[in-house]
N, C-alpha and C positions, 0 to 999 in steps of 0.2 A: 838467263843468265843474271838479268837485272833483279830477279826475285831472290837469287842466291846472294847476290851483294847485299841487298836489303836485310835478309835473315842474319847474315854475318854481322852487318853493323847493329842490328838491334841486340843480337847476343853480346856484342862487344860492350854496348852501352851497359847492359845488366852485369857483365863481368866486372867492368870498371867500377860500378857502384858498389857491388858486393865486396870486391877486392879492397877497395878504400875504407869501406866500413870495417873490415877485418884489421887493416893496418892501423888505421886511426883510433878504433874504439875497442879493439880486442874482440869483436864480435866473431865468435866461433861458428855460428850458424851461417853468417854471411860468407865466411871462408868455404864452407862446404857448397853453398849455392855457387860461389865463384869457381871452384874447382868443377862442378858439374857443367857449368857454362863453357869452360875451357874445353872439356872434352866434347861437348856438342859443337864448338867452334871448330875443333880439330877435324871432325868428320865433315863439316860443310866445306872447310878450306880444302880439304882433299878432293871433294866433288868439284869445287870451283877449279881447281888445277886440271882435273880431268876434262871438264868442259872447255877450259880455255885452250887447252893443247889441241882438242878436236876442232875448235873454231878457227885455229891458226892454220890448220892444214889446208 
């Protein structure tokens, strides 16, 4: 579970950097990277939820 949290944190950092580049500088490529990172985070967060529920039982 620690690995999963570390992966989410890493992806969030990349997402935040790229999203800021899009918003502040109008960088379209950074926007595409941010969207891709958000989809990857979504998958990992769903997996985290599944693991968290299982460990709570």
